DOZA-567171 format. One record per residue: residue number from 1; residue in one letter; x, y, z of N, C-alpha, C in turn. Coordinates in steps of 0.02 Angstrom, whole numbers, plus 50000, padded with zeros to 5 digits. Last residue first. Layout:
  seq  type   n_px   n_py   n_pz  ca_px  ca_py  ca_pz   c_px   c_py   c_pz
  NUM     A      X      Y      Z      X      Y      Z      X      Y      Z
...
***
This chain:
  seq  type   n_px   n_py   n_pz  ca_px  ca_py  ca_pz   c_px   c_py   c_pz
  211     D  52838  53380  59207  52786  53359  59160  52792  53285  59143
  210     I  52938  53430  59283  52883  53398  59319  52827  53377  59272
  209     N  53106  53439  59287  53051  53435  59238  52994  53397  59271
  208     L  53181  53456  59401  53200  53493  59340  53144  53494  59290
  207     P  53086  53478  59554  53118  53439  59501  53135  53481  59441
  206     K  53119  53551  59705  53083  53563  59642  53119  53525  59587
  205     L  53099  53483  59870  53140  53499  59811  53096  53509  59751
  204     E  53022  53559  60013  53028  53505  59965  53066  53529  59903
  203     D  53000  53661  60101  53069  53640  60093  53078  53584  60042
  202     G  52868  53688  60122  52903  53730  60075  52974  53710  60062
  201     A  52864  53642  60292  52826  53656  60231  52865  53704  60187
  200     P  53001  53543  60353  52959  53603  60356  52924  53616  60290
  199     A  52986  53363  60347  53022  53425  60331  52975  53485  60337
  198     L  52965  53246  60475  52933  53284  60422  52970  53349  60410
  197     W  53098  53127  60504  53050  53177  60526  53023  53215  60466
  196     Y  53186  52984  60567  53156  53020  60512  53108  53072  60541
  195     K  53337  52902  60621  53275  52938  60635  53252  52976  60573
  194     G  53442  52827  60560  53412  52806  60623  53344  52838  60636
  193     G  53520  52849  60445  53452  52824  60437  53417  52804  60502
  192     G  53642  52906  60434  53641  52837  60456  53572  52807  60454
  191     R  53579  53060  60480  53636  53026  60450  53639  52954  60478
  190     E  53400  53064  60473  53462  53072  60511  53518  53034  60476
  189     R  53302  53135  60347  53328  53074  60379  53394  53091  60413
  188     R  53144  53210  60307  53215  53215  60321  53238  53152  60357
  187     L  53022  53217  60176  53046  53189  60239  53121  53202  60245
  186     Y  53018  53292  60061  52960  53292  60105  52976  53263  60174
  185     G  53121  53290  59966  53124  53337  60021  53064  53340  60066
  184     F  53137  53197  59869  53102  53258  59850  53092  53306  59908
  183     D  53201  53096  59941  53235  53126  59883  53202  53192  59863
  182     I  53103  53061  60036  53166  53090  60057  53199  53127  60000
  181     L  53004  53009  59956  52987  53062  60002  53049  53098  60027
  180     D  53076  52907  59893  53056  52966  59854  53035  53024  59899
  179     R  53093  52818  60001  53151  52846  59968  53133  52909  59929
  178     R  52961  52783  60030  53003  52816  60081  53062  52851  60049
  177     L  52925  52720  59911  52890  52780  59933  52932  52819  59983
  176     S  53011  52611  59914  53021  52662  59863  52984  52726  59880
  175     V  52952  52544  60023  53022  52565  60026  53037  52619  59975
  174     F  52825  52507  59986  52831  52564  60032  52903  52588  60038
  173     D  52755  52434  59878  52825  52454  59877  52835  52516  59921
  172     H  52625  52386  59915  52664  52353  59863  52738  52370  59865
  171     E  52545  52454  60004  52584  52399  60030  52632  52368  59979
  170     Y  52507  52608  60042  52524  52571  59981  52571  52515  59999
  169     A  52462  52648  60168  52439  52685  60110  52451  52646  60045
  168     Q  52523  52561  60254  52450  52568  60259  52421  52604  60198
  167     K  52654  52584  60222  52625  52520  60202  52549  52522  60207
  166     L  52679  52704  60284  52675  52703  60211  52643  52638  60186
  165     I  52680  52662  60419  52633  52714  60396  52624  52711  60321
  164     A  52784  52569  60418  52717  52548  60437  52665  52598  60414
  163     N  52896  52646  60383  52873  52593  60339  52801  52573  60354
  162     V  52905  52726  60498  52892  52757  60433  52865  52705  60384
  161     E  52935  52627  60591  52874  52666  60599  52855  52701  60533
  160     P  53059  52578  60546  53000  52534  60546  52935  52572  60554
  159     E  53135  52699  60566  53122  52674  60498  53064  52625  60498
  158     T  53055  52808  60687  53105  52758  60668  53088  52733  60598
  157     Y  53027  52983  60694  53003  52916  60679  53063  52870  60666
  156     L  52989  53127  60789  53040  53083  60761  53011  53013  60751
  155     K  52894  53272  60756  52895  53205  60785  52949  53163  60750
  154     D  52862  53392  60695  52900  53393  60758  52899  53325  60794
  153     A  52708  53338  60619  52764  53385  60624  52797  53379  60693
  152     E  52667  53172  60571  52657  53230  60615  52719  53273  60617
  151     F  52616  53104  60413  52666  53111  60467  52653  53175  60507
  150     L  52531  53112  60311  52520  53056  60357  52568  53059  60417
  149     T  52573  53208  60225  52524  53228  60276  52509  53173  60326
  148     A  52652  53140  60135  52686  53177  60188  52638  53199  60243
  147     L  52557  53095  60046  52588  53046  60091  52624  53081  60149
  146     W  52533  53217  59978  52481  53186  60020  52511  53137  60070
  145     R  52655  53231  59913  52634  53283  59961  52579  53256  60007
  144     L  52651  53119  59832  52701  53123  59885  52683  53175  59937
  143     V  52546  53159  59746  52538  53100  59788  52588  53101  59846
  142     V  52608  53268  59685  52546  53278  59723  52534  53220  59771
  141     L  52712  53203  59622  52727  53250  59675  52666  53267  59717
  140     W  52643  53133  59523  52676  53095  59577  52694  53141  59636
  139     K  52607  53234  59437  52554  53201  59477  52585  53163  59535
  138     K  52734  53264  59388  52694  53317  59417  52639  53287  59461
  137     Q  52779  53145  59330  52808  53167  59393  52767  53220  59427
  136     K  52670  53022  59266  52697  53089  59261  52720  53114  59329
  135     A  52619  52902  59312  52677  52900  59268  52710  52969  59263
  134     P  52566  52865  59478  52563  52908  59419  52627  52903  59377
  133     I  52528  52703  59532  52578  52755  59532  52571  52799  59470
  132     R  52378  52651  59619  52427  52646  59566  52471  52708  59566
  131     I  52315  52666  59740  52299  52606  59700  52347  52597  59641
  130     L  52329  52715  59906  52356  52724  59839  52346  52660  59799
  129     K  52187  52747  60006  52243  52703  59989  52264  52715  59917
  128     G  52073  52819  60034  52134  52835  60071  52193  52789  60057
  127     N  51978  52767  59943  51968  52764  60015  52034  52771  60054
  126     V  52093  52759  59821  52026  52735  59837  52023  52729  59913
  125     T  52189  52861  59706  52177  52831  59772  52104  52807  59776
  124     Y  52203  52925  59584  52253  52875  59603  52244  52844  59672
  123     E  52098  53015  59566  52116  52969  59511  52160  52911  59535
  122     R  52095  53090  59679  52036  53050  59663  52052  52997  59610
  121     L  52219  53153  59666  52208  53105  59720  52146  53062  59708
  120     V  52192  53234  59554  52246  53184  59552  52235  53131  59606
  119     E  52092  53316  59605  52076  53270  59551  52129  53216  59544
  118     Q  52163  53392  59696  52113  53346  59720  52095  53294  59667
  117     E  52239  53468  59607  52273  53421  59652  52224  53370  59679
  116     E  52136  53543  59547  52179  53501  59506  52215  53448  59548
  115     E  52080  53615  59654  52041  53562  59620  52084  53516  59578
  114     D  52191  53635  59796  52155  53659  59737  52126  53599  59699
  113     W  52152  53574  59964  52197  53587  59907  52156  53611  59847
  112     G  52088  53533  60080  52085  53603  60061  52130  53622  60004
  111     L  52071  53411  60138  52139  53436  60133  52141  53510  60114
  110     A  51939  53378  60122  51959  53406  60187  52030  53433  60186
  109     A  51935  53315  60000  51909  53383  60005  51933  53418  60069
  108     I  51986  53192  60044  52023  53232  59994  52001  53305  59997
  107     W  51891  53144  60129  51956  53159  60158  51998  53201  60110
  106     E  51786  53115  60044  51780  53172  60088  51847  53192  60118
  105     N  51778  53009  59956  51829  53059  59943  51824  53120  59989
  104     D  51755  52845  59955  51736  52902  59996  51792  52954  59990
  103     S  51719  52753  59809  51770  52782  59852  51741  52842  59889
  102     T  51667  52600  59745  51646  52666  59770  51697  52692  59820
  101     V  51721  52519  59605  51731  52524  59677  51712  52595  59698
  100     V  51652  52419  59480  51663  52487  59505  51669  52486  59581
   99     D  51737  52282  59409  51683  52307  59451  51700  52375  59478
   98     D  51837  52224  59339  51815  52289  59315  51756  52316  59355
   97     L  51857  52100  59390  51909  52149  59400  51888  52219  59381
   96     E  51753  52019  59349  51748  52048  59416  51801  52102  59427
   95     P  51791  51968  59226  51743  52023  59227  51741  52058  59295
   94     S  51966  51942  59216  51902  51919  59242  51855  51978  59243
   93     L  52132  51900  59202  52075  51929  59168  52010  51899  59194
   92     Q  52257  51880  59255  52199  51874  59299  52137  51904  59268
   91     E  52360  51907  59173  52351  51837  59192  52289  51826  59234
   90     I  52354  52044  59169  52340  52007  59107  52326  51933  59123
   89     E  52399  52082  59292  52327  52087  59278  52308  52049  59215
   88     A  52536  52075  59282  52501  52021  59318  52426  52023  59305
   87     I  52563  52195  59219  52574  52133  59183  52536  52076  59215
   86     L  52534  52280  59326  52494  52284  59265  52502  52221  59222
   85     R  52634  52242  59416  52564  52233  59434  52520  52234  59372
   84     K  52750  52277  59348  52739  52207  59365  52665  52194  59380
   83     F  52731  52417  59345  52735  52379  59283  52721  52305  59295
   82     K  52738  52445  59483  52676  52458  59446  52675  52419  59381
   81     E  52870  52413  59506  52818  52374  59539  52751  52384  59504
   80     L  52929  52513  59431  52939  52444  59411  52887  52399  59443
   79     G  52889  52627  59502  52867  52617  59433  52875  52546  59410
   78     V  52956  52602  59622  52884  52609  59622  52856  52597  59552
   77     G  53091  52600  59583  53060  52540  59611  52984  52543  59610
   76     N  53168  52655  59448  53117  52678  59495  53079  52617  59521
   75     V  53339  52632  59428  53272  52605  59416  53225  52632  59469
   74     R  53430  52787  59414  53419  52720  59442  53350  52697  59421
   73     Y  53555  52912  59390  53494  52878  59370  53490  52809  59402
   72     F  53618  53067  59441  53622  52994  59448  53554  52964  59432
   71     R  53706  53206  59396  53640  53174  59392  53651  53098  59394
   70     Q  53797  53337  59475  53793  53271  59445  53722  53243  59447
   69     N  53810  53450  59546  53799  53458  59474  53792  53391  59438
   68     G  53738  53386  59687  53777  53441  59662  53760  53452  59588
   67     A  53649  53264  59637  53700  53271  59689  53749  53324  59665
   66     M  53486  53209  59600  53537  53260  59591  53584  53260  59651
   65     R  53417  53068  59524  53438  53099  59588  53494  53148  59573
   64     L  53278  53002  59435  53339  53043  59435  53353  53070  59504
   63     S  53213  52843  59380  53211  52905  59418  53279  52938  59420
   62     V  53118  52743  59269  53184  52767  59290  53175  52833  59327
   61     L  52987  52722  59240  53029  52663  59254  53099  52682  59278
   60     G  52896  52821  59200  52904  52807  59271  52948  52748  59288
   59     V  52888  52862  59072  52839  52810  59092  52851  52787  59164
   58     E  52991  52954  59067  52923  52976  59050  52871  52926  59073
   57     R  53105  52879  59089  53080  52922  59143  53008  52942  59130
   56     L  53122  52822  58965  53108  52778  59022  53081  52818  59081
   55     K  53150  52935  58887  53091  52894  58871  53072  52849  58930
   54     S  53269  52977  58949  53210  53021  58948  53147  52981  58934
   53     L  53353  52872  58917  53334  52882  58988  53273  52927  58993
   52     H  53368  52893  58779  53335  52832  58804  53312  52840  58876
   51     H  53436  53017  58782  53372  53010  58748  53334  52949  58774
   50     S  53554  52983  58850  53508  53032  58879  53439  53028  58848
   49     V  53610  52896  58755  53590  52870  58821  53540  52918  58853
   48     T  53636  52988  58654  53590  52933  58642  53565  52903  58707
   47     P  53729  53074  58716  53664  53100  58694  53613  53045  58681
   46     E  53835  52977  58739  53799  53006  58795  53732  53038  58773
   45     S  53831  52830  58633  53851  52899  58647  53809  52927  58705
   44     L  53863  52663  58696  53823  52712  58659  53849  52782  58675
   43     N  53902  52550  58774  53935  52567  58710  53890  52611  58665
   42     V  53861  52523  58898  53819  52496  58845  53844  52516  58775
   41     R  53962  52582  58977  53941  52513  58990  53900  52482  58932
   40     E  53976  52713  58933  54032  52667  58928  54010  52594  58933
   39     A  53849  52763  58963  53873  52765  58894  53931  52716  58884
   38     L  53845  52751  59102  53803  52708  59061  53827  52705  58989
   37     D  53935  52851  59141  53946  52781  59160  53909  52734  59113
   36     G  53870  52964  59088  53936  52944  59064  53952  52872  59079
   35     V  53753  52969  59164  53748  52957  59092  53815  52934  59063
   34     T  53782  52875  59316  53776  52936  59278  53770  52918  59204
   33     H  53689  52751  59411  53742  52772  59365  53728  52841  59338
   32     E  53658  52623  59533  53646  52691  59510  53704  52714  59465
   31     A  53634  52448  59489  53666  52503  59526  53646  52570  59495
   30     R  53547  52355  59433  53603  52331  59474  53634  52386  59516
   29     Y  53460  52430  59360  53432  52386  59411  53487  52363  59459
   28     L  53543  52490  59270  53515  52532  59324  53483  52490  59378
   27     Q  53570  52383  59183  53624  52416  59218  53598  52455  59279
   26     W  53440  52355  59138  53479  52304  59173  53536  52335  59213
   25     M  53407  52474  59074  53368  52453  59133  53407  52401  59173
   24     L  53498  52468  58968  53505  52521  59018  53467  52502  59082
   23     A  53447  52360  58897  53515  52356  58924  53526  52409  58978
   22     L  53324  52413  58862  53326  52354  58906  53395  52346  58936
   21     R  53369  52512  58777  53335  52531  58839  53333  52472  58888
   20     S  53422  52435  58673  53465  52481  58711  53434  52500  58778
   19     E  53309  52368  58622  53365  52330  58650  53409  52374  58694
   18     D  53145  52406  58657  53206  52431  58625  53265  52398  58661
   17     A  53020  52416  58726  53029  52378  58663  53088  52404  58624
   16     L  53000  52497  58831  53045  52441  58842  53058  52401  58778
   15     A  52907  52587  58782  52972  52613  58805  53023  52556  58812
   14     K  52800  52501  58759  52832  52535  58702  52901  52560  58721
   13     L  52767  52467  58890  52789  52415  58844  52825  52445  58783
   12     M  52728  52593  58936  52784  52559  58967  52813  52505  58920
   11     P  52615  52621  58858  52675  52664  58853  52737  52631  58883
   10     L  52529  52510  58902  52554  52515  58834  52615  52561  58827
    9     L  52489  52531  59036  52537  52479  59020  52569  52489  58951
    8     E  52393  52630  59036  52455  52641  59073  52509  52592  59052
    7     D  52292  52576  58960  52321  52640  58939  52387  52655  58975
    6     L  52260  52467  59038  52291  52456  58973  52325  52519  58948
    5     S  52199  52530  59144  52261  52494  59156  52298  52482  59091
    4     Q  52086  52579  59077  52133  52626  59107  52201  52593  59121
    3     A  52019  52464  59040  52047  52507  58988  52099  52555  59016
    2     A  52062  52317  59136  52025  52379  59127  52060  52423  59075
    1     M  52072  52152  59079  52109  52210  59102  52068  52272  59087
***
């Protein structure tokens, strides 16, 4: 396993090495819940549940959705897929896995973004494909912004068309990518999910905590 992969996996394992957090993950895997719902289901106080959820969000295993003044938590499918992939690397230990892959980053420079954002894309993509999911939300928003550039303005897309575009960028969990693009306001969806379109620039949502 590459050192970088190990650095990503260890925080996840530490976050999950707690009976209460595993119980919360089980509840959130089955359905979306508020802190109050979870506190009743796992027999913990709401402040304790909030603390555990914060730890799980830090490593990308849980995501938050705002609905008015309510906060709904769920398992982050992208983060969970990343965890599974990192675990799978342990079973495939081989010197060849650490071979350096040369990446053509001219497309990143062509975006014209600031250096910090370009560095995020260089870290998490190879030749225009997403290779892993950032644990920090601030970096994940940069990746989502890039994914949004794969769609044309003023064009309607069907769900299969959206899936096909995202699958070209990251085939492991394009469904979660689509969901996060919508949740953070980069894509809009017709009621019922029939059509999708690129949101106007600047309309994306600002998270409560992007660190």
